[in-house]
Structure formats: structure tokens, C-alpha cells
N, C-alpha and C positions, 0 to 999 in steps of 0.2 A: 709728537708735537716738535716744533721748532724750538731751539734753545735760547735762553736769554743772551748767551754769548754770540751766537749766530746773527740774531737780530741786531745786536750792538754793532757787529762788524759791518752788516749791510748798511745800517744807517750811517755808520763812518765813511764808508765807500760813497755813499751818496753826497754827503757834505763835501768830499774831496773832489768828486766829479763836477759839482756845482762850482767850485773854486772861487769862493766869495762873491758870487754874483747874486745871491739873495740871503736875506736875513732870517726868513722863516720858511717853512714848507708844510703845505697842507695836503695829507693824504686822505682820500675818500674811496679809491677803487678798492672792491673786496679783496682782490689777489694782492694789491700791495699792502693793505692792512695786514694780511697774513705774513707777507714777505718781510716786513719792517718791524713788525710788532707781535707777530704770533698770534694775532685776533682772528678768531673764526667762530661766528655764532652758529652753533650746530642746526642743520636744515631739518634734524629729527626732533625738534621740540617746538611747541607753539610760541615760545618766548622770541623766536627770530623771525616770526611772520612780518613782513614789510618793515624790518628793522634796518637801520643804518648807523654807521659811526663815522667819526672823523678823527684823524691823527694829526696834532701839531707838533711839527719837529722844530726845535730851537738848536742852536749849538751846544748848549748845556743840558737840555732835558727834553723828554718826548712826554705829551700829554694826550690821553685817549679820552674822547667825548662820546658818550652813548647814554640811552636811558637805563634806569635802575633795574628794569626787567632783564636786562642783560648782565647783570652783576656776575653771574658764574662764569661768563666768558670774559668778562673785564678782569676778574680775578687770575685768569690764567694767562693773560697777555703780559708781554714783557716791555713795559714802560716804566717811567719814573712816577707818574701821577696818572689818576683817573679821574674824570669829572662825570658823575652819572647824575642825571636830572631824572625827576618823578614823572613818570608819564601815565600809567594805569595801575591802580592799586586794588581794583574790584569793588570800589565803593562808589564811584561816581564816573559819568561818562568821560572817556578819553579824548582828547583833542587829537589833530593830525600827528602822525609819530615823527614825520620828516619835519614837520614845521617846529616841534619840540627840540630836535637837534640843532636847526638853525638859530634857535634863540638861545640854547645852552652854549653853543660854539661862541656867539658874540659875548656872552657873560664871561667864558673861560679865557677869551682870547687876551695875551699879554699886551697891554698898550705900549710897552716898551720894545715890542718885537721888530719894530721897523716896517718900512713900507714895501720892500722888495721880497715878493713872495712866490715861491715856487708853488705850482699846482698841476694838476693832472687836467689838462683841458677838456678832454672828452668825458670825464665823469664826474667833475665837481658839480654838486648842485648850484644851480644859478643864484639861489638866495644864500649860500652859506657865508659869503663874505659881507652880506648886508648888515649893517649896524656895528661893524667891527671898526673900531678906531684906533688911532695911534697918539702917541703923545702931542704930536702936531695935527690939529684939526684941519690944517690947510694941506697936509701932506696926502697926495693920491698914491694909490697902490699901483706898484709896477709888477705886473704879473708875468712869469716865466714859465714855459711849458716843460715839465721836467719828464714827461713821457718817453722822449727819446732815450734819455739817460737812464730810466729805470729799465726799459726794454733791453738796453745793452747790459746793465748789470745783472738781469735775470739770467743771462745765459750761463753765466759761470756759477755752478751750482756748489754750494758749501756742504761741509759733511752732515750737518743736521737735515738739509734738504735731501741729500742723497739717501740718508737713512729713511725718510719717508717714501721715497722713490722705490726702495728696495722692498719695503713693506707692501707697496702697491704691487710690485712684481710678483711676491711671494703669494699673495692673495689671488692674483691673475692666474698664475701657474696652477694653483689648486682648482681653481674654477675650470679652467681647460682640461684638467685631468679628469674632473667629474663629468663634464660634458662628453669627453670620449668614451668614458666608461658607460654611460647611462643612456645615451640617446639611441633611439630605435626607430624603425620604419613606424608611422602611424603617430609619432610624436609630432609637436608643432615647433616653430620658431619660438613661440612663446613658452612652451616647455623648456627650450634650450635657454632662455633667458632666465627663467626661474631656477633652473639648475645652477647656472653661473652665479646667480645672485646669492643663493643660499650656501654654495661653497665659499665664495669670496667674504661673505660675512663671517662665516665660521673660522675661516684662517686669519682673518684681520682681528677677531676678537671683539669687534663692536660695530654698530652700523655704519655702513659705507655706501656710497653711491655707485651704482653701476651703469654704464651707458655704451651703446656701441652698435654694431651691425650683427644681426643673427638672421643670416639669409639662406635660404636653401634655393638652389637652382640647378638647371640642367636635368641629367638623368636620362632614362631610356625614352621618355617621351617628350623630351626637350621643355620641361616645365618652365613657365614663364618666369623671366628674371624679377628679383625683388623690386617692389615700387614702394618707395618711401621709406622713412626710417624705422617705423615701428615693426616689431616682430609680429608676424601674422599667425592667425590661429587656424592655419591650414594644415592638414596632415601631411607630414613629409613621406614621399616614396622611396622605396628602396632604389638605390642608385644614384639618388640626388647628391649633388654636393652641399655640405653645410659649412658655411664660412662663419667664423666667430672671431670678430675683430671688436674687441672691447676694452674699456679702462676701468679700473677701480680707483676711485678717488678717496684717498686718505690723507685728511686734514688738508685738503686743497690740492695735494699732489698726486699725479697720475701717470703711470706707465701705460704703453698702447702697443699691444702686440697680438699677433693673428695666427691662427691655424686653420686649414680647410680640410675637411675629410669627407669620405663616402659613406653614406648612411646605409646600413643594412647588407652590403655585399662587397666583395673584393673590387678594387678600382679597375678599370679598364687600362689597356696598355696606353691609350692616348692620355688618359687622364694622368697615368704615371709620368709620362713624357713631359707634360704641361708642368707637373709638379717639380720634376727635376729641373726644368728651365727656370722656374722661380728660385730654386735653390741655388742654381749657378750664378743668377743674377745677384743674389744676395751676397754671395762669396765674392763676386767682381767688385761689389761696393764696400765690403768690409776690408779688402786689400788697401784700399785708399783712406780708411778712417784714421786720421792722424791730424794733430794741431798743425796749422799752416795750410792745409789742403783746402782748395776751392771747392764750395758746396757744388758748383755747376760741374766739377771734374767727377765728383762721386756719381752725380746723376748720369752722367755720360757714361760711364763705366757700366751702371746698372742697365741703362738702355742700349748700349753697345752689345752687351751680352745677349740680350733678347732679340736684337737686330741680327746677330750673327746665327741665331736658330731660326731666322725668319718668322719671328713672332711679335715684333714691334708693333704691328698694326692692331695687335689685341691689347697692347698695354695703353691705357688712355689716363692715367692718373699721374701723380709725383712719384719720385723715388723714394722720399722720406722727408722728415722734417724734425725739429726740435721738440721737446717734452718739457714739463715742470708743472708750473702753475696753471699753464694754458695748453691747448691742443687744437690744431697745431701753432707752433710758436717758432721764432728763429732758433737755428737756422733752417732755411727751405732748401731741400736738395731737388732743384728744379733747373731746367737749361738755362734760364736768364737770371739765375741767383747772383748777386754782388757780394755774397757773404764768404767768409773764410772760417773753419772750424778752429775752435780755440779749446784750451784745457778747461774742463768743467761743463762743456756742452754736454747734454743728453739727447742723443738723436735715434730716430726710427729708420730702419730700410723696409720698404713694403712694396716690392714688385708685385704686380697682379696681372692676370690674364683674363679677359672677359670674351670668350668666343661664342658665337650664337647657339652653336650646337653642343657646346661643353658646358656652358654656365660660368658663374664668376668664381674665380680661384685667386686667393691672395695668402702670401705668407709674410709674417714681419717679426723682426726682433729689435730690441732697444740695446743701446751701446752709451757707456760713457767715455768722452773723449780724454785721455790722460797723457802725460808728458812723454810716454813710450809708444802711444799709438791709441788703443782703445780697451775697454773692458767690457765683456758682455754682461748685460743687466737681467735680461730675461733668458730663462732656462727652459721653457716649455718644449714639448716634443713636437717636431715637425713630423706629421705623418698623414698619409691618406687613409690609414687602415686603423679604426679604433682598437 
């Protein structure tokens, strides 16, 4: 989990970034509740169903508002005060859970907070500020959107964030290794998902969420490409490519990395050549991963390498992206990016080849941008051969 020291440091940076333009800040976005308070209501329990919370940030304290069914998660959060209202005790019919939060927020709001409030425009519930008053009944609220500031702050990962990303990477590595060892012809994409999920949970040592692509394609009979995001329950034939591109979410944070391998038989010479082209494109991008480098330049290096191999027409995606609480998130490694890499960014490089007679092939690694360049975050095995 995130640390108290890390959450305090991130709140401090938020206040510094707002530079005296607000008197109070209201946080309701789930990812921001994790980022600034370490608050995460586990999705693996009934307690969190349809739940929400609100964080009040004042210059001298942080107050987290939620219902008392969420007490276990409130206790784990890193705030100065919690305000838990009674919602459902198993004795009488419960009212609307979100409505209870709105009412409790109004009761908790300090009247002396002032009227200049920073909020996340895209996520704050419409009624959260209804009924909130200030010392001056005539004072109107002056709302400021803090989302661009938070978006920028989240790029620079603290050590407690990196610790969770490393846990995610280790769980993902174990899951990749398990799939390489166990997948055989006749098994399905759904089988691949179940193997990955089990291995990831065991390595993480707790329930974790797994999502991504588990896609078989190509092969001797040019099996149809994957359609839609769900793993299919169709048997995989010998010679098909199996793409495993997934994330393991550990307390909100996720790495994202990929391997593609041939199921049930040795790869063909063409499959080997396509894989080597992807490896070369990744190496070209790696050479430029350092602070101050333009994201568009990294993208150009990846695309340029594939173009030199006359394979650019088969590359129809981005070269990479940022990672953390979101996926994808800044910086975006694309041709028209206006972003520059900074120390603390966590990024993925993921060139792919999608040829009609070959199938879908992608390889991906994650990196931490450091003062000296970059650190490899994910250490799974790139291989076409299990």
C-alpha cells in the first residue's frame, strides 16, 4: 500500500502547485483518493458495492468522508480525520448510498474553509457542494479545476508508488512464465486468462485484478484475428500466435507488458523475423529513454526501425505510453505528442506487427525514467518458443 509519508508529500506538492489560488480542495476521483490519501475500497468485498468517498483537503489537515460500512478502508487511509456516516446496519432499509455521502459531506465541511475551492471537474458529483456553506452566507463559491495539475503530478512516481508497480511487475512476470509453461494446443484464450489470473494472485499473495488481451491468431490456416476484448472459448490450434498483453492491478497501480509465442510447434522463419523486428524496434526506443527527451522522438525511433525493415505498414498502434494509476496515461509516445520525458515517468514500449497472413504479434517492456536514463521495470522473457 501507499505510505503516509508519500501521501503527505503528494498533498504538499498539490498545494504548492495551486500557489495560493484555492482555500480548500475536494477530491472524489477514485484514483485521486488513492494517490493523495491511500484510500482504496477493495472491489473484492460487498462493502464497496456502489460506494463513494470524498476527501476534503485544507492547508492544515485532510478529512475523508465515507459511510461506516467502509470503516476497514477508512482505517487504512492516510488522513488526519475521518467522518463516517451511518448507511446500512442490516436492520432497516438503506437509502441511496451516494445521497448519504452528499449529506454527510455538507455536515463535515468546515464553514471557515473559504469560498475558493479546487475540484476535479469531470468527476465531482453534481450535488456534493449543495448545502455547503461558508462563514459568509453571501459568499459564492469560486471553483477551480485541479485536474490538469493532478495529471502532471501523477507522472512523477514516488518510492511508495514504484514499490506497488514493482509488485505488479513481479506478479505479471510469474503469470507470463506460467502461461508459457502450461499452454498447449486445444486450450483456449479463456484457459490462458485463468492460468495468468491464478499465477498473478499467488505471486501477489492477495486478490488482484487482471485485465488485458489474451488473443490467438494466425497459424497455418490463417485463423481469424481476435474480435472484441474478451478471451474466447475457442480451442487454439498448433502454430497459432498467442498474444498475452495484460496488467495486474496491485492497490490501484499496474504495470503493462507483453509477450507473444507460438503454441504447440516451433516458430516459422517468418515469425522469427517479425519478432526480431519488434525486438529491434524496442531497442531503438530504449536508446532514447532519458529525461528531457521528446516523446515524439522516441516514437519516431520505434517507427523508423520498423520502416527500415519495410514493416511500418503492419504497425498500426502507438509506440508506448505512461503507466501508474491509469492505463494508458501520460506521457504518450505517439507522432504528435507535445510531451517530454521527466524523471519519475513510468513508460511502456510496445511495437506490434499485425500482418493478415501472420497474425497479431506484440512485445512490450516497462521502464522507469531516471536521472541517468532509465531502469528496466519488467523482466519477463521475450520468446516465441515456450
